[in-house]
C-alpha positions as CSV (number, residue, x, y, z in Angstrom):
1,M,-10.2,-8.8,-12.7
2,N,-12.0,-7.0,-9.9
3,L,-9.2,-5.5,-7.7
4,N,-11.9,-4.6,-5.0
5,E,-12.1,-8.4,-4.2
6,L,-8.5,-8.7,-3.4
7,P,-7.7,-9.2,0.3
8,G,-6.4,-5.7,1.6
9,A,-8.1,-3.7,-1.4
10,E,-9.9,-1.4,1.3
11,I,-6.7,-0.1,2.2
12,I,-4.7,-0.3,-1.0
13,L,-7.1,1.1,-3.5
14,P,-7.8,4.2,-1.8
15,G,-3.9,4.5,-1.4
16,L,-3.7,4.1,-5.1
17,S,-6.1,6.8,-5.6
18,D,-4.4,9.3,-3.1
19,L,-1.4,8.7,-5.1
20,H,-2.8,9.8,-8.6
21,N,-4.3,12.9,-6.5
22,G,-0.9,13.9,-5.5
23,E,-1.2,12.5,-1.8
24,S,1.7,10.7,-0.7
25,N,1.3,10.6,3.0
26,T,-1.8,8.5,3.7
27,I,-1.5,5.2,5.0
28,G,-2.6,3.4,1.7
29,A,-0.4,5.6,-0.3
30,L,2.6,4.6,2.0
31,L,1.7,1.3,1.8
32,I,1.9,1.4,-2.0
33,A,5.2,3.1,-1.9
34,I,6.5,0.2,0.1
35,A,5.7,-2.4,-2.5
36,S,5.6,-0.1,-5.6
37,T,8.1,-2.2,-7.7
38,R,6.0,-5.5,-7.0
39,L,2.7,-3.9,-7.5
40,S,4.0,-2.3,-10.8
41,E,5.5,-5.7,-11.9
42,A,2.1,-7.3,-11.3
43,G,0.3,-4.8,-13.7
44,L,-0.6,-1.7,-11.3
45,D,0.0,2.0,-12.7
46,I,1.8,3.4,-10.0
47,P,2.5,7.2,-10.3
48,K,6.0,7.2,-9.3
49,D,6.8,11.1,-8.9
50,H,4.5,11.0,-6.0
51,L,6.1,8.3,-4.0
52,A,7.2,9.1,-0.2
53,P,10.9,8.7,0.3
54,E,11.3,5.9,3.2
55,P,7.7,5.0,3.2
56,E,8.4,2.2,6.0
57,L,9.9,4.7,8.5
58,T,7.0,7.7,7.5
59,L,4.3,5.0,8.0
60,Y,5.6,3.9,11.5
61,A,5.9,7.6,12.4
62,N,2.6,8.3,11.4
63,L,1.1,5.4,13.3
64,Q,3.1,6.0,16.5
65,D,1.4,9.7,16.6
66,K,-2.1,8.2,16.1
67,R,-2.0,5.0,17.8
68,E,-1.0,3.2,21.2
69,D,-0.7,0.0,19.4
70,A,1.5,1.3,16.5
71,Y,3.8,-1.9,16.2
72,S,1.2,-4.4,15.9
73,Y,-1.2,-2.3,13.7
74,Y,1.9,-1.7,11.5
75,N,2.5,-5.2,11.3
76,A,-1.1,-6.0,10.3
77,L,-1.0,-3.1,7.6
78,L,2.1,-5.0,6.1
79,N,0.4,-8.4,6.1
80,Q,-2.6,-6.8,4.3
81,L,-0.4,-5.2,1.7
82,N,1.3,-8.8,1.5
83,S,-1.8,-10.5,1.0
84,F,-2.9,-7.8,-1.6
85,C,0.4,-8.3,-3.6
86,N,0.2,-12.1,-3.5
87,A,-3.4,-12.1,-4.8
88,L,-2.7,-9.6,-7.3
89,E,0.6,-11.5,-8.6
90,L,-1.7,-14.5,-8.8
91,N,-4.1,-13.1,-11.0
92,Y,-1.6,-11.3,-13.2
93,K,0.2,-14.7,-13.7
94,Y,-2.8,-16.5,-14.8
């Protein structure tokens, strides 16, 4: 399975790389932390020792500092995360 072809991969996969490099405060790393259990159960190797506590709050606070449309962007990111998880779970299941 090519993870690059899954929807949302352009944000999720760099976040996975960030976590493997010890960075836990990037958008992608925080998204992975939000769905770490779901992603692990679908077969991804998630470095749990680098996950941020309260990733939802941290992500939203980071977006508020950088964007005027933080709320809508936050929701769009969660939708991308959900799409990635759904596609990964389907590929893992079949």
